[in-house]
N, CA, C and O of each residue as an XYZ file, in Angstrom:
896
protein
N      23.595     -8.368    -21.405
C      22.426     -7.728    -22.012
C      21.149     -8.024    -21.224
O      20.360     -7.122    -20.941
N      20.952     -9.320    -20.867
C      19.746     -9.669    -20.128
C      19.752     -9.038    -18.746
O      18.695     -8.691    -18.220
N      20.953     -8.881    -18.141
C      21.025     -8.231    -16.834
C      20.570     -6.779    -16.922
O      19.849     -6.298    -16.047
N      20.987     -6.082    -17.970
C      20.566     -4.690    -18.145
C      19.056     -4.606    -18.326
O      18.403     -3.717    -17.778
N      18.508     -5.537    -19.100
C      17.061     -5.547    -19.321
C      16.317     -5.833    -18.023
O      15.328     -5.171    -17.709
N      16.797     -6.827    -17.267
C      16.137     -7.192    -16.012
C      16.190     -6.043    -15.014
O      15.189     -5.723    -14.373
N      17.358     -5.425    -14.887
C      17.481     -4.312    -13.946
C      16.587     -3.151    -14.365
O      15.903     -2.559    -13.530
N      16.592     -2.823    -15.650
C      15.763     -1.723    -16.131
C      14.278     -1.979    -15.930
O      13.524     -1.069    -15.585
N      13.861     -3.227    -16.148
C      12.449     -3.571    -15.976
C      12.032     -3.461    -14.514
O      11.004     -2.858    -14.203
N      12.824     -4.041    -13.620
C      12.506     -3.974    -12.194
C      12.521     -2.535    -11.687
O      11.648     -2.123    -10.924
N      13.520     -1.783    -12.120
C      13.644     -0.398    -11.660
C      12.483      0.450    -12.188
O      11.953      1.300    -11.472
N      12.096      0.215    -13.432
C      10.973      0.955    -13.994
C       9.674      0.681    -13.265
O       8.895      1.600    -13.009
N       9.435     -0.586    -12.927
C       8.224     -0.928    -12.170
C       8.254     -0.322    -10.776
O       7.226      0.127    -10.269
N       9.428     -0.308    -10.155
C       9.544      0.287     -8.826
C       9.217      1.774     -8.879
O       8.489      2.280     -8.026
N       9.747      2.471     -9.867
C       9.457      3.900    -10.009
C       7.960      4.132    -10.212
O       7.388      5.057     -9.634
N       7.333      3.302    -11.024
C       5.903      3.456    -11.286
C       5.083      3.286    -10.018
O       4.175      4.072     -9.749
N       5.403      2.256     -9.236
C       4.589      1.972     -8.060
C       4.867      2.930     -6.910
O       4.005      3.127     -6.054
N       6.052      3.526     -6.873
C       6.291      4.600     -5.906
C       5.308      5.744     -6.134
O       4.660      6.220     -5.201
N       5.209      6.169     -7.377
C       4.322      7.291     -7.704
C       2.862      6.924     -7.454
O       2.081      7.753     -6.988
N       2.495      5.684     -7.764
C       1.113      5.247     -7.545
C       0.751      5.317     -6.069
O      -0.346      5.746     -5.713
N       1.678      4.893     -5.209
C       1.413      4.932     -3.771
C       1.256      6.365     -3.280
O       0.329      6.660     -2.526
N       2.141      7.249     -3.694
C       2.042      8.647     -3.262
C       0.748      9.299     -3.742
O       0.154     10.108     -3.029
N       0.318      8.947     -4.940
C      -0.881      9.567     -5.498
C      -2.124      9.261     -4.664
O      -3.096     10.015     -4.707
N      -2.103      8.183     -3.919
C      -3.264      7.826     -3.110
C      -3.518      8.821     -1.980
O      -4.580      8.794     -1.358
N      -2.556      9.697     -1.711
C      -2.753     10.747     -0.709
C      -3.346     12.014     -1.317
O      -3.756     12.917     -0.588
N      -3.394     12.087     -2.630
C      -3.788     13.318     -3.315
C      -5.197     13.758     -2.926
O      -6.155     12.993     -3.034
N      -5.303     15.007     -2.470
C      -6.603     15.588     -2.184
C      -7.226     15.201     -0.860
O      -8.344     15.625     -0.566
N      -6.539     14.409     -0.051
C      -7.102     13.989      1.232
C      -6.802     15.002      2.329
O      -5.782     15.689      2.291
N      -7.694     15.087      3.299
C      -7.436     15.902      4.479
C      -6.343     15.245      5.315
O      -6.027     14.071      5.123
N      -5.769     16.009      6.243
C      -4.755     15.445      7.133
C      -5.320     14.250      7.902
O      -4.640     13.242      8.090
N      -6.557     14.378      8.336
C      -7.171     13.299      9.113
C      -7.354     12.045      8.276
O      -6.970     10.955      8.701
N      -7.935     12.184      7.092
C      -8.175     11.007      6.262
C      -6.876     10.358      5.800
O      -6.832      9.144      5.606
N      -5.830     11.139      5.624
C      -4.553     10.581      5.181
C      -3.922      9.685      6.236
O      -3.162      8.776      5.904
N      -4.231      9.935      7.507
C      -3.523      9.217      8.571
C      -4.420      8.383      9.476
O      -3.909      7.628     10.303
N      -5.741      8.493      9.348
C      -6.602      7.761     10.287
C      -6.643      6.269      9.972
O      -6.506      5.878      8.813
N      -6.833      5.423     11.005
C      -6.889      3.976     10.781
C      -8.148      3.597     10.016
O      -9.246      4.046     10.348
N      -7.984      2.769      8.990
C      -9.102      2.419      8.119
C      -9.422      0.930      8.131
O     -10.308      0.482      7.402
N      -8.716      0.165      8.945
C      -9.020     -1.255      9.114
C      -8.950     -1.580     10.599
O      -8.512     -0.762     11.408
N      -9.384     -2.776     10.940
C      -9.356     -3.195     12.344
C      -7.938     -3.260     12.895
O      -7.738     -3.141     14.104
N      -6.953     -3.447     12.022
C      -5.560     -3.532     12.472
C      -4.830     -2.199     12.362
O      -3.624     -2.134     12.602
N      -5.548     -1.132     12.000
C      -4.957      0.198     12.003
C      -4.309      0.643     10.708
O      -3.669      1.694     10.683
N      -4.448     -0.110      9.636
C      -3.813      0.268      8.375
C      -4.298      1.638      7.922
O      -5.495      1.923      7.951
N      -3.364      2.479      7.506
C      -3.687      3.849      7.108
C      -2.772      4.272      5.971
O      -1.693      3.707      5.796
N      -3.194      5.256      5.206
C      -2.490      5.605      3.974
C      -1.116      6.225      4.222
O      -0.131      5.798      3.619
N      -1.038      7.212      5.089
C       0.253      7.858      5.311
C       1.242      6.894      5.964
O       2.444      6.962      5.705
N       0.740      6.004      6.803
C       1.601      5.001      7.417
C       2.191      4.046      6.396
O       3.333      3.609      6.542
N       1.425      3.715      5.361
C       1.958      2.859      4.301
C       3.134      3.532      3.601
O       4.140      2.889      3.303
N       2.999      4.829      3.342
C       4.096      5.571      2.705
C       5.325      5.580      3.609
O       6.442      5.344      3.147
N       5.122      5.848      4.883
C       6.233      5.869      5.839
C       6.932      4.513      5.898
O       8.160      4.438      5.937
N       6.146      3.456      5.904
C       6.709      2.108      5.980
C       7.532      1.771      4.741
O       8.659      1.290      4.854
N       6.972      2.022      3.561
C       7.680      1.674      2.327
C       8.944      2.521      2.176
O       9.956      2.038      1.669
N       8.890      3.770      2.609
C      10.090      4.612      2.577
C      11.188      4.015      3.453
O      12.354      3.980      3.061
N      10.813      3.552      4.630
C      11.788      2.957      5.544
C      12.352      1.663      4.969
O      13.546      1.391      5.094
N      11.495      0.872      4.341
C      11.947     -0.365      3.693
C      13.003     -0.059      2.633
O      14.062     -0.686      2.610
N      12.715      0.904      1.758
C      13.691      1.245      0.711
C      15.009      1.718      1.314
O      16.083      1.295      0.887
N      14.920      2.600      2.312
C      16.142      3.165      2.893
C      17.030      2.080      3.485
O      18.254      2.153      3.384
N      16.420      1.080      4.098
C      17.216      0.028      4.731
C      17.729     -0.994      3.716
O      18.899     -1.375      3.753
N      16.870     -1.430      2.825
C      17.293     -2.483      1.898
C      18.320     -1.988      0.883
O      19.237     -2.726      0.524
N      18.177     -0.756      0.421
C      19.158     -0.244     -0.536
C      20.254      0.567      0.164
O      21.064      1.233     -0.480
N      20.256      0.491      1.498
C      21.256      1.188      2.281
C      22.205      0.229      2.961
O      23.189     -0.212      2.367
N      21.907     -0.098      4.217
C      22.838     -0.900      5.007
C      23.074     -2.294      4.440
O      24.132     -2.881      4.670
N      22.107     -2.831      3.703
C      22.283     -4.166      3.120
C      23.495     -4.208      2.196
O      24.159     -5.239      2.081
N      23.780     -3.087      1.540
C      24.911     -3.016      0.606
C      26.014     -2.082      1.113
O      26.791     -1.532      0.332
N      26.064     -1.916      2.444
C      27.082     -1.062      3.067
C      27.049      0.350      2.488
O      28.086      0.991      2.318
N      25.839      0.822      2.187
C      25.627      2.181      1.694
C      24.538      2.823      2.563
O      23.459      3.140      2.062
N      24.812      3.018      3.863
C      23.762      3.433      4.802
C      23.088      4.742      4.403
O      23.721      5.663      3.887
N      21.793      4.792      4.658
C      21.032      6.012      4.385
C      21.593      7.134      5.250
O      21.869      6.911      6.429
N      21.769      8.337      4.698
C      22.506      9.389      5.411
C      21.730     10.133      6.485
O      22.258     11.084      7.061
N      20.499      9.738      6.774
C      19.700     10.415      7.795
C      19.231      9.398      8.831
O      19.178      8.202      8.542
N      18.889      9.860     10.034
C      18.282      8.947     11.013
C      16.974      8.387     10.449
O      16.199      9.112      9.824
N      16.739      7.107     10.670
C      15.552      6.453     10.132
C      14.516      6.220     11.228
O      14.867      6.106     12.402
N      13.240      6.147     10.846
C      12.206      5.811     11.834
C      12.485      4.452     12.462
O      13.141      3.597     11.866
N      11.977      4.270     13.672
C      12.054      2.945     14.280
C      11.362      1.950     13.354
O      10.427      2.299     12.633
N      11.830      0.722     13.385
C      11.359     -0.259     12.410
C      11.095     -1.582     13.096
O      11.885     -2.034     13.924
N       9.982     -2.196     12.748
C       9.610     -3.507     13.268
C       9.492     -3.510     14.787
O       9.770     -4.518     15.436
N       9.075     -2.368     15.355
C       8.816     -2.306     16.787
C       7.501     -3.003     17.105
O       6.692     -3.268     16.216
N       7.301     -3.294     18.375
C       6.077     -3.992     18.781
C       4.831     -3.154     18.518
O       3.748     -3.705     18.321
N       4.971     -1.821     18.512
C       3.805     -0.966     18.264
C       3.652     -0.613     16.784
O       2.786      0.183     16.421
N       4.498     -1.209     15.925
C       4.388     -0.941     14.495
C       4.537      0.524     14.154
O       3.823      1.030     13.288
N       5.455      1.223     14.820
C       5.542      2.679     14.683
C       5.933      3.136     13.285
O       5.734      4.302     12.943
N       6.487      2.235     12.468
C       6.809      2.629     11.096
C       5.593      2.548     10.183
O       5.688      2.846      8.993
N       4.451      2.146     10.733
C       3.241      1.975      9.929
C       2.163      3.011     10.237
O       1.029      2.878      9.778
N       2.506      4.035     11.007
C       1.548      5.115     11.244
C       2.308      6.389     11.576
O       3.456      6.354     12.021
N       1.641      7.515     11.349
C       2.270      8.820     11.546
C       1.934      9.357     12.929
O       0.764      9.471     13.295
N       2.962      9.683     13.685
C       2.755     10.292     15.000
C       2.249     11.725     14.832
O       2.333     12.304     13.749
N       1.727     12.278     15.912
C       1.147     13.612     15.844
C       2.125     14.696     15.445
O       1.728     15.715     14.881
N       3.408     14.487     15.733
C       4.403     15.508     15.387
C       5.053     15.258     14.030
O       6.017     15.937     13.675
N       4.540     14.294     13.268
C       5.040     14.024     11.918
C       4.027     14.542     10.903
O       2.865     14.135     10.927
N       4.449     15.425     10.024
C       3.529     15.966      9.029
C       3.542     15.116      7.764
O       4.471     14.348      7.512
N       2.494     15.277      6.989
C       2.443     14.580      5.706
C       3.611     15.011      4.823
O       4.219     14.186      4.141
N       3.921     16.307      4.839
C       5.010     16.818      4.006
C       6.349     16.191      4.403
O       7.166     15.876      3.538
N       6.574     16.012      5.699
C       7.820     15.394      6.151
C       7.940     13.954      5.657
O       9.001     13.534      5.196
N       6.855     13.212      5.755
C       6.898     11.796      5.385
C       7.017     11.620      3.873
O       7.786     10.779      3.409
N       6.266     12.402      3.103
C       6.363     12.259      1.647
C       7.724     12.744      1.138
O       8.267     12.179      0.189
N       8.273     13.783      1.762
C       9.609     14.247      1.363
C      10.664     13.198      1.708
O      11.603     12.981      0.942
N      10.507     12.553      2.855
C      11.409     11.457      3.234
C      11.344     10.339      2.200
O      12.377      9.801      1.800
N      10.146      9.989      1.769
C       9.993      8.936      0.760
C      10.720      9.320     -0.526
O      11.434      8.498     -1.103
N      10.547     10.546     -0.974
C      11.207     10.969     -2.211
C      12.733     10.973     -2.065
O      13.445     10.653     -3.017
N      13.228     11.326     -0.902
C      14.685     11.297     -0.709
C      15.215      9.868     -0.717
O      16.331      9.621     -1.174
N      14.419      8.928     -0.215
C      14.875      7.534     -0.272
C      14.965      7.053     -1.715
O      15.795      6.200     -2.030
N      14.120      7.590     -2.598
C      14.208      7.206     -4.008
C      15.589      7.541     -4.557
O      16.209      6.732     -5.246
N      16.060      8.741     -4.243
C      17.367      9.166     -4.751
C      18.469      8.238     -4.242
O      19.356      7.840     -4.997
N      18.402      7.902     -2.965
C      19.413      7.024     -2.375
C      19.325      5.618     -2.974
O      20.343      5.021     -3.324
N      18.106      5.097     -3.088
C      17.917      3.760     -3.661
C      18.377      3.718     -5.113
O      19.058      2.781     -5.532
N      17.999      4.738     -5.876
C      18.367      4.768     -7.292
C      19.880      4.801     -7.471
O      20.419      4.190     -8.395
N      20.563      5.522     -6.578
C      22.021      5.579     -6.666
C      22.635      4.201     -6.417
O      23.594      3.814     -7.085
N      22.076      3.462     -5.451
C      22.566      2.108     -5.178
C      22.312      1.195     -6.370
O      23.196      0.444     -6.783
N      21.108      1.261     -6.920
C      20.753      0.410     -8.056
C      21.638      0.717     -9.262
O      22.095     -0.194     -9.952
N      21.876      1.997     -9.512
C      22.698      2.385    -10.662
C      24.159      1.989    -10.483
O      24.845      1.676    -11.456
N      24.633      2.004     -9.237
C      26.058      1.774     -8.991
C      26.442      0.301     -8.996
O      27.600     -0.034     -9.246
N      25.480     -0.590     -8.719
C      25.807     -1.999     -8.519
C      25.255     -2.879     -9.631
O      24.268     -2.537    -10.282
N      25.901     -4.005     -9.832
C      25.392     -5.010    -10.765
C      24.357     -5.869    -10.048
O      24.301     -5.881     -8.818
N      23.544     -6.581    -10.808
C      22.494     -7.393    -10.201
C      23.048     -8.480     -9.287
O      22.372     -8.896     -8.346
N      24.264     -8.944     -9.549
C      24.836     -9.992     -8.699
C      25.702     -9.428     -7.577
O      26.407    -10.180     -6.904
N      25.654     -8.106     -7.367
C      26.430     -7.500     -6.280
C      25.968     -8.075     -4.947
O      24.766     -8.121     -4.689
N      26.894     -8.516     -4.091
C      26.502     -9.158     -2.837
C      25.975     -8.164     -1.808
O      26.413     -7.015     -1.743
N      25.038     -8.631     -1.019
C      24.505     -7.851      0.084
C      24.207     -8.767      1.253
O      24.174     -9.989      1.105
N      23.989     -8.173      2.415
C      23.684     -8.965      3.613
C      22.521     -8.310      4.344
O      22.591     -7.137      4.711
N      21.444     -9.076      4.554
C      20.252     -8.580      5.245
C      20.270     -9.132      6.664
O      19.891    -10.285      6.872
N      20.697     -8.344      7.644
C      20.872     -8.884      8.998
C      19.580     -9.321      9.667
O      19.618    -10.107     10.614
N      18.442     -8.834      9.203
C      17.169     -9.229      9.817
C      16.530    -10.418      9.107
O      15.443    -10.845      9.495
N      17.175    -10.963      8.080
C      16.708    -12.202      7.461
C      17.376    -13.388      8.147
O      18.538    -13.296      8.541
N      16.662    -14.496      8.294
C      17.264    -15.672      8.946
C      18.290    -16.345      8.035
O      18.200    -16.271      6.809
N      19.244    -16.988      8.650
C      20.191    -17.796      7.884
C      19.467    -19.032      7.341
O      18.565    -19.544      8.003
N      19.831    -19.515      6.175
C      20.974    -19.110      5.341
C      20.617    -18.071      4.283
O      21.325    -17.942      3.284
N      19.527    -17.328      4.489
C      19.040    -16.422      3.450
C      19.594    -15.005      3.566
O      19.374    -14.179      2.680
N      20.308    -14.721      4.648
C      20.747    -13.345      4.886
C      21.720    -12.841      3.826
O      21.712    -11.658      3.487
N      22.551    -13.728      3.307
C      23.469    -13.337      2.236
C      22.723    -13.393      0.909
O      22.193    -14.437      0.528
N      22.685    -12.270      0.215
C      21.845    -12.168     -0.970
C      22.539    -11.306     -2.014
O      23.753    -11.115     -1.952
N      21.780    -10.783     -2.975
C      22.372     -9.911     -3.985
C      21.356     -8.845     -4.398
O      20.208     -8.859     -3.952
N      21.791     -7.933     -5.249
C      20.936     -6.808     -5.627
C      19.670     -7.279     -6.334
O      18.596     -6.720     -6.111
N      19.780     -8.292     -7.176
C      18.599     -8.776     -7.883
C      17.513     -9.209     -6.898
O      16.356     -8.811     -7.033
N      17.884    -10.023     -5.912
C      16.911    -10.518     -4.941
C      16.310     -9.379     -4.128
O      15.118     -9.397     -3.819
N      17.122     -8.395     -3.784
C      16.624     -7.265     -2.997
C      15.682     -6.401     -3.836
O      14.667     -5.926     -3.328
N      16.003     -6.193     -5.103
C      15.099     -5.423     -5.961
C      13.748     -6.111     -6.088
O      12.706     -5.457     -6.027
N      13.762     -7.425     -6.264
C      12.504     -8.171     -6.353
C      11.722     -8.042     -5.044
O      10.507     -7.846     -5.059
N      12.422     -8.150     -3.918
C      11.759     -8.064     -2.615
C      11.135     -6.686     -2.395
O       9.976     -6.587     -1.994
N      11.893     -5.633     -2.652
C      11.384     -4.275     -2.419
C      10.251     -3.952     -3.391
O       9.279     -3.297     -3.016
N      10.373     -4.403     -4.626
C       9.277     -4.200     -5.575
C       8.016     -4.907     -5.084
O       6.919     -4.356     -5.173
N       8.171     -6.124     -4.567
C       7.021     -6.841     -4.027
C       6.373     -6.093     -2.876
O       5.147     -6.012     -2.798
N       7.189     -5.543     -1.980
C       6.662     -4.744     -0.869
C       5.900     -3.526     -1.391
O       4.813     -3.209     -0.906
N       6.474     -2.854     -2.373
C       5.855     -1.639     -2.903
C       4.529     -1.950     -3.587
O       3.546     -1.236     -3.388
N       4.494     -3.008     -4.388
C       3.261     -3.388     -5.075
C       2.188     -3.781     -4.064
O       1.030     -3.381     -4.185
N       2.583     -4.564     -3.071
C       1.622     -5.025     -2.057
C       0.972     -3.845     -1.348
O      -0.249     -3.799     -1.198
N       1.791     -2.892     -0.914
C       1.239     -1.781     -0.145
C       0.539     -0.756     -1.037
O      -0.377     -0.071     -0.580
N       0.951     -0.639     -2.293
C       0.196      0.205     -3.221
C      -1.200     -0.376     -3.434
O      -2.172      0.366     -3.576
N      -1.295     -1.707     -3.454
C      -2.607     -2.348     -3.554
C      -3.460     -2.096     -2.327
O      -4.658     -1.831     -2.435
N      -2.832     -2.180     -1.147
C      -3.562     -1.825      0.073
C      -4.095     -0.396     -0.027
O      -5.255     -0.129      0.287
N      -3.231      0.512     -0.468
C      -3.615      1.921     -0.553
C      -4.760      2.130     -1.538
O      -5.637      2.962     -1.309
N      -4.752      1.382     -2.623
C      -5.812      1.498     -3.625
C      -7.171      1.166     -3.014
O      -8.153      1.871     -3.248
N      -7.220      0.096     -2.236
C      -8.477     -0.319     -1.614
C      -8.906      0.681     -0.541
O     -10.084      1.022     -0.440
N      -7.943      1.152      0.263
C      -8.285      2.116      1.305
C      -8.840      3.403      0.703
O      -9.815      3.960      1.207
N      -8.216      3.874     -0.378
C      -8.671      5.122     -0.984
C     -10.059      4.957     -1.593
O     -10.888      5.861     -1.489
N     -10.321      3.830     -2.219
C     -11.660      3.599     -2.764
C     -12.699      3.625     -1.651
O     -13.799      4.146     -1.834
N     -12.349      3.062     -0.496
C     -13.283      3.074      0.620
C     -13.549      4.464      1.161
O     -14.628      4.727      1.693
N     -12.571      5.367      1.031
C     -12.755      6.723      1.541
C     -13.666      7.563      0.653
O     -14.626      8.165      1.133
N     -13.364      7.604     -0.638
C     -14.139      8.504     -1.506
C     -14.435      7.930     -2.890
O     -14.921      8.640     -3.770
N     -14.141      6.644     -3.079
C     -14.477      6.008     -4.346
C     -13.440      6.151     -5.437
O     -13.597      5.561     -6.506
N     -12.375      6.920     -5.205
C     -11.373      7.121     -6.254
C     -10.491      5.883     -6.401
O     -10.067      5.284     -5.412
N     -10.224      5.512     -7.652
C      -9.414      4.337     -7.947
C      -8.432      4.671     -9.064
O      -8.495      5.748     -9.657
N      -7.533      3.747     -9.342
C      -6.637      3.917    -10.480
C      -5.183      3.936    -10.087
O      -4.833      4.070     -8.915
N      -4.332      3.797    -11.104
C      -2.890      3.750    -10.897
C      -2.273      5.141    -10.870
O      -1.383      5.422    -10.068
N      -2.752      6.002    -11.749
C      -2.232      7.368    -11.829
C      -3.372      8.303    -12.202
O      -4.422      7.864    -12.671
N      -3.156      9.594    -11.990
C      -4.209     10.575    -12.244
C      -4.681     10.530    -13.692
O      -5.875     10.667    -13.961
N      -3.749     10.339    -14.627
C      -4.133     10.352    -16.036
C      -4.962      9.138    -16.435
O      -5.572      9.128    -17.504
N      -4.988      8.116    -15.582
C      -5.787      6.925    -15.866
C      -7.129      6.935    -15.129
O      -7.945      6.030    -15.302
N      -7.347      7.947    -14.321
C      -8.563      7.985    -13.513
C      -9.768      8.327    -14.380
O      -9.689      9.191    -15.252
N     -10.880      7.646    -14.137
C     -12.130      7.929    -14.847
C     -13.153      8.461    -13.859
O     -13.086      8.142    -12.672
N     -14.111      9.278    -14.333
C     -15.132      9.804    -13.430
C     -15.905      8.678    -12.749
O     -16.141      7.623    -13.338
N     -16.289      8.918    -11.516
C     -17.039      7.913    -10.763
C     -18.484      7.884    -11.246
O     -19.171      8.905    -11.229
N     -18.937      6.719    -11.673
C     -20.322      6.508    -12.097
C     -20.968      5.600    -11.056
O     -20.830      4.378    -11.115
N     -21.674      6.206    -10.105
C     -22.236      5.444     -8.999
C     -23.252      4.404     -9.477
O     -23.300      3.294     -8.946
N     -24.059      4.757    -10.474
C     -25.059      3.804    -10.963
C     -24.396      2.588    -11.598
O     -24.806      1.453    -11.357
N     -23.374      2.831    -12.407
C     -22.676      1.718    -13.053
C     -21.979      0.842    -12.020
O     -21.977     -0.384    -12.131
N     -21.388      1.481    -11.017
C     -20.728      0.702     -9.973
C     -21.732     -0.141     -9.197
O     -21.473     -1.305     -8.891
N     -22.874      0.451     -8.882
C     -23.895     -0.287     -8.135
C     -24.408     -1.478     -8.938
O     -24.631     -2.556     -8.389
N     -24.593     -1.277    -10.237
C     -25.072     -2.368    -11.086
C     -24.035     -3.484    -11.175
O     -24.378     -4.665    -11.135
N     -22.770     -3.100    -11.295
C     -21.698     -4.093    -11.375
C     -21.593     -4.876    -10.072
O     -21.432     -6.096    -10.080
N     -21.686     -4.164     -8.955
C     -21.617     -4.830     -7.655
C     -22.791     -5.789     -7.477
O     -22.627     -6.894     -6.959
N     -23.982     -5.358     -7.912
C     -25.164     -6.210     -7.789
C     -25.018     -7.481     -8.619
O     -25.451     -8.556     -8.203
N     -24.407     -7.352     -9.792
C     -24.196     -8.526    -10.638
C     -23.277     -9.534     -9.950
O     -23.528    -10.739     -9.982
N     -22.209     -9.027     -9.327
C     -21.281     -9.908     -8.622
C     -21.958    -10.534     -7.408
O     -21.739    -11.706     -7.102
N     -22.788     -9.738     -6.712
C     -23.514    -10.263     -5.552
C     -24.459    -11.390     -5.962
O     -24.554    -12.407     -5.275
N     -25.153    -11.207     -7.081
C     -26.061    -12.258     -7.556
C     -25.288    -13.534     -7.889
O     -25.734    -14.640     -7.581
N     -24.131    -13.370     -8.517
C     -23.319    -14.539     -8.851
C     -22.859    -15.257     -7.588
O     -22.854    -16.487     -7.535
N     -22.474    -14.488     -6.572
C     -22.027    -15.098     -5.319
C     -23.171    -15.842     -4.640
O     -22.991    -16.955     -4.146
N     -24.345    -15.221     -4.619
C     -25.499    -15.846     -3.969
C     -25.989    -17.080     -4.722
O     -26.609    -17.966     -4.134
N     -25.709    -17.136     -6.015
C     -26.218    -18.254     -6.813
C     -25.592    -19.586     -6.425
O     -26.148    -20.640     -6.734
N     -24.444    -19.555     -5.752
C     -23.796    -20.810     -5.365
C     -24.175    -21.237     -3.954
O     -23.754    -22.298     -3.492
N     -24.978    -20.407     -3.256
C     -25.401    -20.729     -1.896
C     -26.773    -21.384     -1.955
O     -27.694    -20.805     -2.531
N     -26.943    -22.577     -1.376
C     -28.261    -23.231     -1.387
C     -29.333    -22.328     -0.790
O     -29.065    -21.558      0.132
N     -30.550    -22.428     -1.322
C     -31.645    -21.567     -0.877
C     -31.873    -21.679      0.621
O     -32.110    -20.667      1.280
N     -31.809    -22.890      1.176
C     -32.042    -23.073      2.606
C     -31.007    -22.310      3.425
O     -31.329    -21.713      4.452
N     -29.769    -22.337      2.962
C     -28.718    -21.632      3.685
C     -28.933    -20.133      3.629
O     -28.681    -19.428      4.607
N     -29.404    -19.635      2.473
C     -29.656    -18.201      2.357
C     -30.732    -17.760      3.329
O     -30.631    -16.683      3.916
N     -31.769    -18.582      3.511
C     -32.864    -18.225      4.400
C     -32.439    -18.246      5.857
O     -33.013    -17.544      6.689
N     -31.427    -19.057      6.166
C     -30.987    -19.176      7.552
C     -30.006    -18.089      7.953
O     -29.673    -17.952      9.131
N     -29.541    -17.315      6.982
C     -28.558    -16.291      7.312
C     -29.157    -15.249      8.232
O     -30.263    -14.763      7.996
N     -28.438    -14.911      9.267
C     -28.918    -13.936     10.242
C     -28.705    -12.536      9.706
O     -27.638    -12.225      9.177
N     -29.717    -11.686      9.839
C     -29.558    -10.292      9.465
C     -29.970     -9.975      8.051
O     -30.058     -8.799      7.697
N     -30.230    -10.981      7.217
C     -30.678    -10.714      5.864
C     -29.563    -10.216      4.977
O     -28.397    -10.204      5.372
N     -29.925     -9.804      3.777
C     -28.911     -9.381      2.808
C     -28.271     -8.059      3.188
O     -28.881     -7.233      3.868
N     -27.052     -7.866      2.752
C     -26.368     -6.596      2.937
C     -26.912     -5.621      1.916
O     -26.891     -5.901      0.717
N     -27.403     -4.476      2.377
C     -28.049     -3.539      1.461
C     -27.166     -2.387      1.059
O     -27.544     -1.601      0.190
N     -26.010     -2.262      1.656
C     -25.147     -1.139      1.311
C     -23.698     -1.522      1.417
O     -23.373     -2.643      1.807
N     -22.819     -0.599      1.073
C     -21.382     -0.830      1.106
C     -20.805     -0.166      2.332
O     -20.970      1.038      2.522
N     -20.129     -0.936      3.168
C     -19.493     -0.357      4.345
C     -18.108      0.151      3.976
O     -17.314     -0.556      3.354
N     -17.839      1.365      4.363
C     -16.497      1.891      4.180
C     -15.643      1.400      5.323
O     -16.177      0.901      6.314
N     -14.306      1.527      5.215
C     -13.456      1.116      6.332
C     -13.766      1.848      7.620
O     -13.472      1.341      8.702
N     -14.363      3.049      7.523
C     -14.680      3.805      8.728
C     -15.943      3.300      9.398
O     -16.230      3.677     10.534
N     -16.710      2.447      8.710
C     -17.882      1.861      9.326
C     -19.194      2.452      8.876
O     -20.242      1.938      9.267
N     -19.201      3.515      8.066
C     -20.448      4.074      7.594
C     -20.984      3.230      6.461
O     -20.247      2.461      5.843
N     -22.271      3.373      6.190
C     -22.915      2.557      5.170
C     -23.382      3.446      4.041
O     -24.007      4.481      4.273
N     -23.078      3.041      2.805
C     -23.511      3.788      1.632
C     -24.440      2.915      0.808
O     -24.154      1.740      0.575
N     -25.537      3.482      0.374
C     -26.420      2.767     -0.526
C     -27.443      1.912      0.176
O     -28.248      1.269     -0.499
N     -27.458      1.867      1.498
C     -28.409      1.063      2.237
C     -29.498      1.922      2.839
O     -29.756      3.035      2.379
N     -30.143      1.392      3.884
C     -31.263      2.103      4.479
C     -30.843      3.001      5.620
O     -31.656      3.766      6.140
N     -29.577      2.921      6.020
C     -29.142      3.732      7.151
C     -27.765      4.294      6.900
O     -26.954      3.677      6.209
N     -27.493      5.457      7.453
C     -26.170      6.051      7.365
C     -25.507      6.124      8.718
O     -24.464      6.762      8.865
N     -26.109      5.464      9.733
C     -25.554      5.524     11.078
C     -24.368      4.589     11.212
O     -24.321      3.538     10.571
N     -23.413      4.970     12.042
C     -22.340      4.057     12.391
C     -22.895      2.994     13.321
O     -23.821      3.272     14.082
N     -22.354      1.785     13.279
C     -22.808      0.747     14.199
C     -22.703      1.221     15.641
O     -21.661      1.718     16.068
N     -23.775      1.065     16.374
C     -23.776      1.446     17.778
C     -24.108      2.895     18.017
O     -24.256      3.310     19.167
N     -24.233      3.700     16.939
C     -24.503      5.128     17.127
C     -25.974      5.361     17.388
O     -26.395      6.503     17.571
């Protein structure tokens, strides 16, 4: 009984976070969906591609149920599973992700939580594992990258939330007031002398991942 409950709970959370990650692409241009938004190149469509590849491998070859299609290169030195090449469309990548759901769900439904698996890219003695451990691992990956996507999307256009039905209208004044309150609290723990010595003075606006400034005195990109 507890195994059924545990499997159902993990599987339900995985389904929820899959949809949350995909929703972060909603309404974006092709460029914004795939452009690098951090210094290390993190981008929204690349996160989807990566998580899709993770699911296909962990719920595939680990349990001798290989995914039936060729998979993107994985863990290469150029991180090619974390960004979309010019000849890869958003539709191709999101459709690939949805197909991995079907394959993963079939594996989860067919096996018990203690079903043995082998992860060849995990170091010994951890490579021999079971479905429960793999479900926890993949759920952790999905939650982590859905969180990354949430922050990236907020930086692009301010939209936040888990699903469309939970989204609330953006209130810029309320957000600015809330941010100012947190800023005051942060500054309150810094000695006055240290505050005066800070180079460049206070931050007057919010920098997006692309480098533009909102709410400050300038809208220029650094160096422009």
